[in-house]
N, C-alpha and C positions, 0 to 999 in steps of 0.2 A: 516201723514209726511209734512215738508215744501216739496217746489219745488229742484229738484237738481240744483245743482251748474252748470250743465253741461246746460242750457239755456244760448247758446253762439251764438245771430247771430253775423256770421262771418265776413260780410262784415261790418256789423260798427264797428267790433272791431277793424280791421286790415286796411280798407281802407282808413283812416285818421291817419295811424300811422306816416306819414310823414319821413319817414325814410328810406333810401337805403338798402335793404336786400342782404348781400353775398351771396356768393355758402354755399349750405349748407355741414355742415362738413362730415367727414365720418361717415362712420354708424358700425364700427368695436369695439364698446364697449360694446358686451354682457358680460356675466358673465366669464363661463369658454372659454379657449380658443379654444374649440370645436362648439361651438358657433359663431365663426367666420370665421371660414375655409367650402367650400364645400365639403359635403359629397353625398358620391353612396352607402350609405346603404339602408336599405330596405326603400319601400316607408310606408310613415305613413301619416295620415290626423292630424293635430292638430284641436279642434276646440275649438274658443273662445265667451264665452258670454258678451257681452257689452249692454250698453243702450244709449239710446241719441245718440250721438256726442264723437266718442274717436278721430277721426282723423288720423286713423292705416289704411287706405287702400293704401297709397302708401307704405307705411313701411312692408305691407304683402307681396307685389311684390319683395321689395326690399328684407326680407328676403328668399323669398321661392328661387330668382336667385341665393343666396348665398348657399341654401341648396335644391338641386335637389330631392332629395329625401323627401322633407316635402312639403305638400299641408295645407294650412289654410283657415280653414270655419268660417267667425264671424256668432254668432248667435245675432242678434241686436233686444233689446226689445224697444219698444216703450218709454217707460216710467221706473224709478227708481222702481215703484212699479210692475209693471207688472214682470221685471225683478227679484224682492225679492220674489214674488209670485211663480215663476219657481224653483228659487234657494231651498226653504222652503221648497215646495213638491218634489224636486227630493230630497235632503238628507232625508226624510222623508222616502221613497218609498227605499234609496240605491241606483239609478241609476237614469242615464238622464242627468248628469251634464257635463259638458263643461269640456274639458283639462284645459281652464282657465276659471275663473270666476270672474268677476271685480266686487269691492264691492267700494260702495260709502261710503264715511269717516262719515257719522253722522249713519251708522248702522254697522258698521265692530265689534262693541265693541259687539253687539249681537252675532259675530259669533265668536270670540274671545274662548266666554264661549262652546263653539264646536270644539276646536279647534285640538281634535284628527281625524273631519272629511278633515281637510286638510294639506298638505304637508308641512312640517318643513324644512322651504327653508335653513335652515343651510345646512341640508345633502349635497343641490347641490350647497354651495358657499356663501351663506348669509351672513354669519360672514364676510369674504372677502370683499363683497360688499357693507356691508351698510353704510360707511364712504362716500361713495358718496351721500347719502340724508341728509337733515337737522333733528337736532336729534329728534325733535319732530314728524317727518313724519315719521319715522323707529320707533318710541314708539306705535304711533298708530295702527301698527300692530303685534306689540307684547305682548305674554300673559305674567303672572306674573312671572311665570318659567322660561322664556327666549328663548320662541318658537318663531318663525319669519314665520306668515304666509301669507305676503303678501309683494310684491315691491311696492312703492309707485309711484303715476303718478302726476299728477297737483295737487294744491294746490290753495286754495285762498286769499292770505292775503289782507288785509282790510285795506282802508284807510279812509279819509272823502270826500266826494267828496260835493260840496258846488256853492249854486249859488251867481256869482259874484255880477249880476245887484240886488239881495234881501238885500245882504251882505250891497253894497253901500247904499240901500237905507234906512237901518238902522242904518248907520254912522260907519259901523264895517269893519275891514280891508278887503282887498280883492287879495291882494298878497297872496301868496299862505305860502309864507314862515312865514308870519305874522300872518297868520290864524291860521298854524300850533301851534300857542304857544297859541292859544284859547282852546287848547282841551288836554291840557298834561294828565287830569283826567277826568272822568265821572263829578264829579260835578262840574267843569271847563264847561264843556259841557253842563251841564243843567241849569247852571248859566247864558250863556251868550244866549241861545236858551231862558231865560225868559226875559233878554236885549231886542233880538230881538224881542218877541211877543209884549213885550210895545211899540216899534218902530215902526211895522207891523203886527198890529193885524189881517191884513186879511190875512195873511199866517201862515201856521203849521211851528216849527222848524224840523221834521222829519217826515217819511212816515207813520211809523205805532209805536202802542208801542210794539208788537209780536217782530220785529225785531232788535228792539232797546234792546229789552231783551235778543233775541238771541245773539247779540254780547257780550253783558256784562255778560252772562250767563257762555259765554261758556271762559271766564276768569278764574274762578273761580278754585282753585286746587282740591276742590271737592264741588259739586253741587248737585247731587243728590244720590250720592252712594259715600261711604267710601271705603277705600283702599282695605277693603276685602268683597267686595261688597254686601255692606249690603243697603238697602234704608233710607237714614239719614230723610227725610221730614222735617218737624217741628223740627229738633235735630241741623239742619243747619238755624246760625243766617246769615248768609251771604247772602244765600239765600233768605231768607226775605226780608233784607234790601236791595238786588236789586229788588226785586219784589216791594219794596216800592218808591225805586227812580222812577222809570219808572212809576207806578199807581199814583207818585205824577206831573209828568210831562203829564198825560193824564189829572189830574185835573185842571192841569194851562194852558190847550190847544195846549202844544207843538208837540202832536201829529195831525195828519191829518187825523188817522182813515182808513187809506186804507189799504185792505187786500191786502199784497204781490202779485204780477201775476194776480189780478182781472183786469176786462177792466177798471176799476176807477182809480186804479194806473197806468197802462200803458197809460190812457190819461192823468192823473197827471202833467206829466211828460212835458205836451206842455201847463201849465198853471204857477202860483204865488204859487201854492197849498203849498208846501214845500221847505224849503231853504236846506237841508242838508240830507245827506242818507250814513249811514256805508256803506262802497263801494268797494269789494272784484275787482280785476281786470278784470275780468269777466263780472261785471255790468255794466263794461264802454259803451260795446257793447249793451247793454240793455239800458241804457240810450240813447243812441247816435239814436237806431232804434225807441224807442217811441217819443223821445223831437225831431227830426229832424232837419228842418233849424230854429224851434222856438228857440232850445237851442241853436246852435253853439253860442259860444263868451259868451254863461252867465255859462255854467257849466263848473268848474274847478274841481282839485284833489289836495288837501292837504298831503306833507308827514308826515302824522300825523294818529294815533289811539289814543282814550283816553285809559289811564291804559296803555300801552307800546306797543302791540301787539296783533292782532286776526286774527282767520282764518274761512274763510266760504266756503268751497265746496274743492272738490278734491278726488280720489279715490285709489284704490290698484288692484294688479294684483295678484291673490290665486289661488292655486292649488290644487282641490281635492283630496283627493286620489282613488275616482273613476277611476280618471284617467289613463287608462289603456299606458300612455307615461309619468309616472311624470316625468322622467328627463328632455325629451324632451321640455315640456310643461314650466320644467323652465328655462330654457335656453332662452327660446322665451320671455317668462316673463322679465327676466333680460336683453335681448336686446333691448327688447319693451318701457324698463324705462331707459334707459341707458341716460347719459345727451345730449349725438348727437341726439337721437331720441325724445328727451323731447324738444329739438329746434327746431327741424323739425315739431313739433306737434304743437308747441307754433306760428310758421310762418302760419301753415295752418288754425286752429282752434282758437288761442288765448289763449289756455291751459296754466297755467301760470308752469314753471316747478317747482318743489321740488328737485332740483339736484345741489349740491353746483357750481361744473363744468359750468353748464349753466349759472351761474350768471356773469363769466367773458365774455361772448361770446357777442360781440358786438350788435348782433340780438335781443337779449335779453336788456341788460341794457342800448344800447344805443337809446330804440325805443322812439319816441315822438309822443304825440298826438294832430293834428291840434285841431281838434275839442273841445277840451278841453283847450284853448289857449297854445297849443303849450307846454302842461306841459310834463316834461321827466317820463313819466308812466313806463318806463323800469327802469330806477334805482330806483323812487318811490317805486314800488314794491318789486323790489329788498331789498332794505333795510326794508321794512314792512315785508317782509318775516324775516329776520333776527331778527327780533324785537317779533316774536312769540316765546313765552315760552309756550308750552302747557305741563304745569305740571298734568291738570285734569285728573283723575281717571273717566273713564265712564264705567259704569257696561251693565251688558249682557240687561237689558231693558231700559235705557238711551233714546232711541230716540221716545221710544212709551210713554215714561214718559215725556217728554219734547213736545209732542203732548199733553196731557193733561193740560200743564201747561201753554201753549200758547194759545189753546183755551179758558182757565179761562178768561189769561188775555185781550184776545182779547174781550170779553163780557164783562168786565169792560171797554175797551177803548170805546166799543160803547154805553156805558151806560145802558146795560142792567141786569147787576148785581151788588151789594155792593163788594168793595175791598175783606173785610173780608169771605163773603159768599163764592167768587168765590176760594179763597185759603183755606179754609176747605173743601171745594168740591172736589178740584184738589187735596189734601194731598188725601184723602178717595180714591180718584181714584187711584191714582199712586200707593197707598200703597198694595192694591189688584192687581196690575200688576205686582209690584216688588216681589211680592209672588206667583207669578204666573209661573212654571218651566218653563224655555224656551223651547220651541218646543210646547208647548199648543195654 
């Protein structure tokens, strides 16, 4: 599994915002009215299982103050993988799940196939609330028969981050508006990369083939699965065309061949190793923390993503049917994911909101990042979020299958395996996984 989008060095992301943050919005936007009022009902404890950093600590205290009968206990796993292992084990045994279970966007599809294990939140007002989110965010937690099993937290709308100094060295535009014109689609992105490579042979165009594949594959309406959850494999010519484009880029030296999150990848931000990277909002903090003083003024971010829009990251809050307090848990999940609370989390840890009302909040849309040449990152990522149209259907084994293809592409990128061999091997392995019953 690729690293979670929840790796967000908070200080790096927010310290350079360069914009005064006004007082936080009120916290009265839960789902049903009962979630906004203090209650003297029976004392209950609500558990919420998360991973890494959701930034909810202050919100828990606020909610408890509004609801004196409720105590919230967070069960925080160190990693996404640890969280998923616990979730799977407790689903198998039928006991042990928290009242609220967080789900990362890259693997919620696995649990849509087990929707009977989770509360259909329409029972507690989800139909009335769903207009608060971007359409595609709601769709990501909705089954084919209309059940809504999760409330959306953050998202990771993608732009392109680029090195102004390396662009200047290659004779390319450096102004972010002009740079955006270079990347209307993936063919133009690769074509500009080949021009760059000819002029600056000592630097690659992007960090790795795998992350570029991830960005491109995620835009396909159908990648690994049909709408009927049938593995497509070699039947999908668009998937193979995407593979061939990325492989051709590796052949032409466009990839720096850096495994994401590796020590070499981290260190490369302090060198001239590569010039561009697919860049969700949370990655700005990663770049700043890794590049440090070396990168200040060199890195910038353009309001564009090839092919229109893309998303990398984000999560949902679900309520397992195991919960002894499903109504109260659903109310808490709705409140935590309301626009007002999403803005507070954005201020605290940089998680970009998925709710439409948050995009009109000056604390979001007016954010400027001094490290990235005073880029208006708030407005850029609001624009990028609105450009995402995720019509892609992801089947129950999508995450595991993508691991297989990513590993195969990495072998090609590293020169360890011919493209044709890696492709066929990935198809065979993915077919086996796709035909294994979910839960095994």
